[in-house]
Structures are given as C-alpha cells and as structure tokens.
C-alpha positions in Angstrom: 122.3 123.9 62.5 123.8 123.1 65.9 123.1 120.1 68.1 123.0 119.9 71.9 124.4 116.6 72.9 124.3 115.0 76.3 127.5 113.2 77.6 127.5 109.5 77.1 129.1 107.1 79.5 131.4 105.6 76.9 132.7 108.9 75.5 136.3 108.7 76.7 139.8 108.6 75.1 140.5 105.2 73.5 143.5 104.7 75.7 141.5 104.8 78.9 139.6 101.6 79.6 136.0 102.1 80.8 135.7 101.4 84.4 131.9 100.7 84.4 129.8 100.4 81.3 126.3 100.2 83.0 124.8 101.2 86.3 123.7 97.7 86.8 127.3 96.6 87.2 127.9 98.9 90.2 125.8 96.5 92.3 127.4 93.3 91.2 129.9 91.7 93.6 132.9 89.8 92.3 131.5 86.5 93.5 133.2 84.1 91.2 136.7 82.7 92.1 138.9 80.8 89.7 137.2 77.5 90.6 133.7 78.9 90.1 134.6 80.7 86.9 136.2 77.5 85.5 133.2 75.5 86.3 131.0 78.1 84.6 133.0 77.8 81.4 132.9 74.0 81.5 129.1 74.0 82.2 128.5 76.4 79.4 130.8 74.6 76.7 129.5 71.1 77.4 125.7 71.4 76.6 123.2 68.9 75.2 124.8 69.0 71.7 127.6 66.6 73.0 124.8 63.9 73.1 124.4 64.1 69.4 128.0 65.1 68.2 129.3 61.6 67.9 126.8 60.7 65.1 127.7 63.9 63.2 131.5 63.1 63.6 131.0 59.6 62.5 129.4 60.7 59.3 132.8 62.4 58.5 134.9 59.4 59.5 137.6 58.9 62.2 139.3 62.0 60.7 136.8 64.0 62.6 138.6 63.2 65.8 141.6 65.1 64.5 139.4 67.9 63.5 137.9 68.0 66.9 141.4 68.2 68.5 142.4 71.1 66.1 139.2 73.0 66.9 139.9 72.4 70.6 143.3 74.1 70.1 141.6 77.0 68.2 139.2 77.4 71.1 142.1 77.4 73.5 143.7 80.2 71.5 140.5 82.1 71.8 140.5 81.5 75.6 144.0 83.1 75.8 142.8 86.0 73.6 139.8 86.7 75.8 142.1 86.8 78.9 144.4 89.3 77.2 141.4 91.5 76.3 140.0 91.3 79.8 143.4 92.5 81.1 143.1 95.5 79.0 139.4 96.1 79.8 138.8 94.2 83.0 135.4 95.9 83.9 133.7 95.5 80.5 130.1 94.6 80.6 129.3 92.0 78.0 132.7 90.7 77.0 132.9 90.4 73.2 130.3 93.2 72.7 132.2 95.5 75.0 135.6 94.8 73.5 134.3 95.7 70.0 132.5 98.8 71.2 135.5 100.1 73.1 137.9 99.7 70.2 135.7 100.3 67.2 132.9 102.4 68.3 129.0 101.9 68.7 128.3 100.3 65.3 130.9 97.6 65.8 129.7 97.0 69.3 126.1 96.8 68.2 127.0 94.4 65.3 128.9 92.2 67.7 126.1 92.2 70.2 123.5 91.5 67.4 125.4 88.5 66.0 126.1 87.1 69.5 122.4 87.5 70.4 121.4 85.7 67.2 123.7 82.7 67.9 122.3 82.5 71.4 118.7 81.9 70.3 119.7 80.0 67.1 122.0 77.9 69.3 119.0 77.2 71.6 117.2 75.9 68.5 120.1 73.6 67.8 120.1 72.4 71.4 116.5 71.6 71.5 116.8 69.8 68.1 119.2 67.4 69.9 117.0 67.3 73.0 114.0 66.1 70.8 116.0 63.1 69.7 116.3 61.9 73.3 112.8 62.7 74.1 111.8 60.5 71.3 114.2 57.7 72.4 112.9 57.9 75.9 109.3 57.4 75.1 109.8 55.5 71.9 108.0 58.0 69.8 108.4 58.4 66.0 106.4 61.6 65.3 106.1 63.6 62.2 107.9 66.9 61.6 105.1 68.9 63.3 105.0 66.3 66.1 108.6 67.0 66.8 108.0 70.7 66.7 105.4 70.2 69.4 108.1 68.4 71.4 110.6 71.2 70.8 108.1 73.9 72.0 108.0 72.1 75.3 111.8 72.1 75.6 111.9 75.9 74.7 109.1 77.2 76.8 109.7 75.3 80.0 113.0 77.1 80.4 111.3 80.3 79.4 108.6 79.9 82.1 111.4 79.1 84.7 113.2 82.3 83.8 110.0 84.4 84.0 109.2 82.9 87.4 112.6 83.8 88.6 113.6 80.2 89.3 116.8 80.6 87.4 118.2 82.4 90.5 118.1 79.1 92.4 121.6 77.7 91.9 120.6 74.2 92.7 118.5 73.8 89.7 121.4 74.4 87.4 123.8 72.4 89.5 121.5 69.2 89.6 121.2 69.4 85.7 124.9 69.7 85.3 125.6 66.7 87.5 123.0 64.7 85.5 124.7 65.7 82.3 128.1 64.7 83.5 127.2 61.3 84.8 126.7 59.6 81.5 129.6 61.4 79.9 132.1 60.4 82.5 130.8 56.8 82.5 131.2 56.5 78.7 134.5 58.4 78.6 136.0 55.9 81.3 134.1 52.7 81.6 133.0 52.7 78.0 136.5 52.1 76.8 136.6 48.6 78.2 133.8 47.7 75.8 135.1 49.4 72.6 135.5 47.3 69.5 138.1 48.4 66.9 135.8 47.0 64.2 133.1 49.6 64.9 135.3 52.6 63.8 134.5 53.8 60.3 136.9 54.8 57.6 139.2 57.7 58.0 137.1 59.6 55.5 133.5 58.2 55.5 131.9 60.9 53.3 132.7 59.3 50.0 134.0 62.6 48.8 137.1 64.7 49.4 138.8 64.9 52.7 138.1 68.6 52.9 134.3 67.8 52.8 134.8 65.6 55.8 136.7 68.3 57.6 133.8 70.7 56.9 131.2 68.3 58.3 133.2 67.8 61.5 134.4 71.4 61.9 130.9 72.9 62.3 129.7 70.7 65.1 133.2 70.8 66.7 133.1 74.6 67.0 129.4 74.5 68.1 130.5 72.3 70.9 133.1 74.8 72.1 130.7 77.8 72.1 130.8 79.0 75.7 134.6 79.6 75.9 133.7 83.3 76.2 131.4 83.2 79.2 134.0 84.0 81.7 134.9 87.1 79.7 131.2 88.0 79.4 130.8 87.7 83.2 134.2 89.4 84.0 132.2 91.8 86.3 131.4 88.9 88.6 134.9 87.3 88.6 137.4 88.0 91.3 140.6 89.5 90.0 139.4 89.3 86.4 142.7 90.4 85.0 144.2 87.0 86.0 141.2 84.7 86.5 139.2 85.2 83.3 142.1 84.0 81.1 143.0 81.2 83.5 139.3 80.0 83.8 138.8 80.2 80.1 141.8 78.1 79.3 141.4 75.6 82.1 137.7 75.1 81.3 138.3 74.8 77.6 141.1 72.3 78.1 139.0 70.1 80.4 136.2 70.2 78.0 138.3 69.2 75.2 139.5 66.1 77.0 136.0 65.1 77.9 134.9 65.6 74.2 137.7 63.6 72.7 137.4 60.7 75.2 133.6 60.5 74.9 133.3 60.9 71.1 136.0 58.3 70.4 134.5 55.9 72.9 131.0 56.1 71.4 132.6 55.5 67.8 134.0 52.3 69.2 130.9 51.3 71.1 128.4 51.6 68.3 129.0 50.1 64.8 129.6 52.8 62.2 126.5 52.0 60.1 124.2 52.3 63.2 125.9 55.5 64.4 125.7 57.6 61.3 122.4 59.7 61.2 121.6 58.5 64.7 120.2 61.3 66.8 120.6 59.6 70.1 123.9 57.6 69.9 124.4 57.5 73.7 121.3 55.2 73.9 123.0 52.7 71.7 126.4 53.1 73.5 124.8 52.3 76.9 122.9 49.3 75.4 126.3 47.9 74.2 127.7 48.3 77.7 124.7 46.8 79.4 123.9 44.0 76.9 120.3 43.1 77.0 119.4 46.0 79.2 117.0 48.2 77.4 116.6 50.1 80.7 120.1 51.6 80.3 119.2 53.3 77.0 116.1 54.7 78.7 118.1 55.9 81.7 120.7 57.9 79.6 117.8 59.3 77.5 116.2 60.5 80.7 119.4 62.1 82.0 119.9 63.7 78.6 116.4 65.1 78.6 116.7 66.6 82.1 120.1 68.0 81.4 118.9 69.5 78.2 116.3 71.5 80.1 119.1 72.8 82.3 121.2 73.8 79.3 118.2 75.6 77.7 117.4 77.4 80.9 120.9 78.7 81.2 121.2 79.8 77.6 117.8 81.5 77.7 119.0 83.6 80.4 122.3 84.4 78.5 120.2 85.3 75.5 118.2 87.7 77.6 121.1 89.2 79.3 123.0 89.9 76.1 120.1 91.8 74.7 119.5 93.7 77.9 123.1 94.8 78.2 123.0 96.3 74.7 119.5 97.9 75.3 120.8 99.7 78.4 123.4 101.3 76.2 120.9 102.3 73.6 122.1 99.8 71.1 119.2 97.4 71.2 115.4 98.2 71.2 114.2 99.6 74.6 111.7 96.7 75.2 114.6 94.3 75.8 115.3 96.4 78.9 111.8 96.2 80.2 111.7 94.3 83.6 109.1 93.0 86.0 109.0 93.4 89.8 111.6 90.6 90.2 114.0 92.4 87.8 113.4 89.8 85.0 113.8 91.1 81.5 110.5 89.6 80.5 110.4 90.8 77.0 113.8 89.4 76.3 112.8 86.0 77.8 109.8 85.8 75.6 111.8 86.7 72.5 114.3 84.1 73.4 111.6 81.5 73.3 109.5 82.8 70.3 112.3 83.2 67.8 113.8 79.6 68.2 110.2 78.3 68.1 109.6 79.9 64.7 113.0 78.7 63.5 112.2 75.1 64.6 108.8 75.3 62.8 110.7 76.2 59.6 113.4 73.6 60.2 110.9 70.7 60.8 108.8 71.6 57.8 111.6 71.7 55.4 114.1 69.0 56.8 114.2 65.8 58.5 116.3 63.7 60.9 119.8 64.7 61.9 119.9 67.5 59.1 117.7 69.7 61.4 120.4 69.7 64.0 123.4 70.0 61.7 122.1 72.9 59.7 121.1 74.8 62.8 124.6 74.1 64.1 126.1 75.7 60.9 124.0 78.8 61.2 125.0 79.1 64.9 128.7 78.7 64.0 128.8 81.5 61.5 126.9 84.0 63.7 129.3 83.4 66.7 132.4 83.4 64.5 131.7 87.1 63.7 132.0 88.3 67.3 135.1 86.1 67.7 136.6 87.9 64.7 135.8 91.3 66.1 137.5 90.4 69.4 140.6 89.2 67.6 140.8 92.3 65.3 140.2 94.5 68.4 143.4 93.0 69.9 145.3 93.3 66.6 144.3 97.1 66.5 145.6 97.6 70.0 149.0 95.8 69.2 149.6 97.5 65.8 148.7 101.0 67.0 151.6 101.0 69.5 149.4 102.4 72.0 151.4 100.5 74.5 155.0 99.6 74.0 155.2 95.9 73.4 158.5 94.7 72.0 160.5 91.6 71.0 159.0 88.2 71.6 156.2 89.5 73.6 154.8 91.4 70.6 155.4 88.4 68.4 153.6 86.3 70.9 150.6 88.4 71.2 150.4 89.1 67.5 150.5 85.4 66.9 147.7 84.7 69.2 145.4 87.5 67.8 146.3 86.6 64.3 145.7 82.8 64.8 142.3 83.7 66.6 141.4 85.8 63.5 142.4 83.2 61.0 140.5 80.5 63.1 137.3 82.6 63.0 137.6 82.9 59.2 138.3 79.3 58.7 135.3 78.1 60.7 133.1 80.5 58.8 134.4 79.1 55.5 134.0 75.5 56.7 130.4 76.1 57.7 129.4 76.0 54.1 127.8 78.4 51.6 124.2 78.0 52.7 125.0 78.9 56.4 127.0 81.9 55.3 124.2 83.0 53.0 121.7 82.7 55.9 123.9 84.4 58.4 124.6 87.3 55.9 120.9 88.0 55.6 120.6 88.1 59.3 123.5 90.6 59.6 122.0 92.8 57.0 118.7 92.8 58.9 120.7 94.0 61.8 122.1 96.8 59.9 118.6 98.0 59.0 117.6 97.9 62.7 120.7 99.9 63.6 119.6 102.8 61.3 116.4 103.2 63.3 118.3 102.9 66.6 120.9 105.6 65.5 118.2 107.9 64.4 116.4 107.6 67.7 119.5 108.2 69.8 120.2 111.4 67.7 116.8 112.7 68.2 117.2 112.2 72.0 120.7 113.8 71.9 122.5 110.7 73.2 124.9 110.7 70.2 126.2 113.5 68.0 125.0 113.8 64.5 127.4 113.8 61.7 128.5 117.3 60.6 126.8 118.2 57.4 128.6 120.1 54.7 127.4 122.2 51.9 129.6 120.1 49.6 127.4 117.2 50.1 124.2 119.2 49.9 123.7 119.3 53.7 123.4 123.2 53.8 121.5 125.6 51.7 
C-alpha cells in the first residue's frame, strides 16, 4: 500500500539549519537587543520563589549556600550551551523544543516540549504556593488547606484573566511588578548586611542526617530558582543578532541573578534566627522586621510587594506556558485546541489550561500536605520535568560534536565537549538530587505524554503530514 505524503516544513537535511519553523515567526521583528534580552533573562529567573528560598536553604544548613553557588555554575554552563546551540540554529522557534526536534526528530521534539510545558504549569503551582504565604502574612490569615487553595485560585486566575483580556501586551504591567520585586531584594542584599548577626546562622548541616541529604534539599530549590536561563534561547526569533546575543544575555543574566541570590539568601540567614527561619513560608517579613525593629509595617510592606510581584511573575509564566503549547501545536505536535485563538490572537484554550491544571495540582497538594512542604514538593516535580529538556539540549550538542558534521579540532573540540558533557551531567545530577518521589511523579507524567503522542502521530499520518513506517511481510504487515 502506498501513501501520498505532503511536504513538511521541517523535512530537510540534518546539516541544514531550519530558517523558519513557523509562519508566525515571519512577522516577528528582532526587537530585543543585548540589554533587553539580558533583562528578560533576569526577570524570568528571579521570580516569587526567591521570597521563600532562604527558609528552604536554612533547613539544609549553611552548606546550602555552597550548593546554591554550585548550581549557579551549572546554570551558567547551560547558558553557554544555549548560546552555542543558538549559533547553530539561530532561527529556531521554541528553543529547547526546536533543538531536540532538529537533531533527533519529531518524537524527541515533542517529548521535550511536553516536559517543558509540564514544568511551566507545575512551576506556576510552586510560585503560587510561595505567593500564598505572603498573602497570609499580609492579612494575618491562618486558613486551612482548602482556605489556602482558595487564595491560590485567586493568584492563578487573575493572571489568566489578564492574559485573556490581552493586558499582557502592556509592557508597563510587567515592568512595574519587576521593579516591585527587586526593591526588597536589593534592600536586603545591601542594607540588610549591616544588621546581620553571626549567631543567627545555623549549622553547616542542619538536617540531622547525612551531608548528602542536605545537598539534596538545597539543590532542588536552587535549580528551581534558576529556571528561566533558557528564555533568551526560546525567544531567539525576537533577539537582534541571536548568534551572539542569546549566549551573552543568558550568561550575563544568569551571573547577575546568581549574585543577587547569594547576597540575599545569606543576608536573610543572618537576619533571622535559624529556628525562626526553618519552615517559615515568608522569611522576608521577619528579615524586614529585624532591620526596622518594632515596625510591624515593614513586614506588611514587603509582604505586599511580594504579593504584587507574584502576580506579575504568574502573569508572565502563564503566557510562556501558553506559547510553548501553541508553538508545538502549530507543528502538529500538540493537540490542535492549543492553537485556537480569539480575535486578539490570544491562544485562549492554552491560557485556560495553564490555569486549570495548576489549580487542580494545588487542590491535591493542599489536601495532602501542609506548610512549606507544599512548596518544596512542587519545586522537586518542576525540577525533574525541566531537567529533561535541559538533557535533550545537551545531548543534541553532543551528537553534533561527535558526528563530525563540522570539523572542530584541538582545544575547541575539547572545550565544547566539556561544556556539553557538563550540562548533561548537571541535568542528571539535579534529577537524582530531586528525590525518588519527584522522579516517580515525573515519570508518570512523561509516560502519559507518550500515550498522547500515539494519538497525535496517528492523526498526522491520516492527514498525510508525516510518512507512515514501511510495513514488511516479515512483520506481518503484508498479506
């Protein structure tokens, strides 16, 4: 039986980089220079999770600061890797998704896009879990699990409504929330050090167990805090001279974020006594109250700033979640509803899904867990699902280098192999450090994605968008 197959835009020799992966990209101008792209990376990396991170790090002990520094180095290796990949495929739509699809084919591209999409909405659940702590601190609430779920729904659905209304196109909204987020961070990271007490720092290993367990606790939240290093690569179509600026912006943005994280986390550990910091969902409230002794207003102020900035972070990541799914749907590698748009061009189905899924995840979390555990376990799930796309990117570069498709010799080859190998090892390590429960949950999600791909592949075959495998009498395909 023969099949008539229509040409597909990605059917090209592997050595020829795709110049345009979707019609939507043809209308995009390269509007982001190096400064804007760097700001985009910093704004994406430093989210609401930083306002809860010091409490999680404190539970591991001061060794967590070394882990944070090590993860920062790993993130910078990833930044260099994404720059190298963008130089090879400068016009790729979707970054990590496009690299995997270009190097390994549709299934790898789909699996990478699926995992990154999952980490986006699971990450939104983690962000809103941190956000709820500051809402509670702002209003002095101490609700039950379902009460916190109601608050979380507010944090998830306001950004969804903003995206549906098209307000996300108004740059001032995001800019204001970014400024409000940085004000308390810069204040604590600079002024806070004048009020630090060495007696507040906990033990090097505060877990009561092995040092490795302390490293595992710190590694998860540390990597979660650096998710966003890839956004310049994902938006490469909008970056001026992406071959140069994507790598530079990723590296500069990651390095600047690392400095802020280390200064702020260490300062908060020195401002708040260790016993008061562990399991504290809103540590910045205590930090500000230490600086402004007797001023309860200071804690309320920083809580309010964290609440407003959290809405901004959720607004941005709701958009990212929507766009990742839409990019794959346009290539036939996600269900078609994710490509449905309204009159304003908003992918409304993707926006609703980006709010519904974390809402359900938060319901499950708040009915099975309490306190800071809700945040830390969501973080672990997000870390594993994002480590998979990172690993695909690293192995895509390894394949290119080892295939000798381009002649790279001497120390240049050794350098690039070291970067790709270190990125792959780093992705594997953070997956292992996330813990068995997170890996188990992530595996279930990946396998569900494989089942969905079966339906998508069959549908594309019926439409003649991809060729069907050649059947052979040896395998019973012909009679």
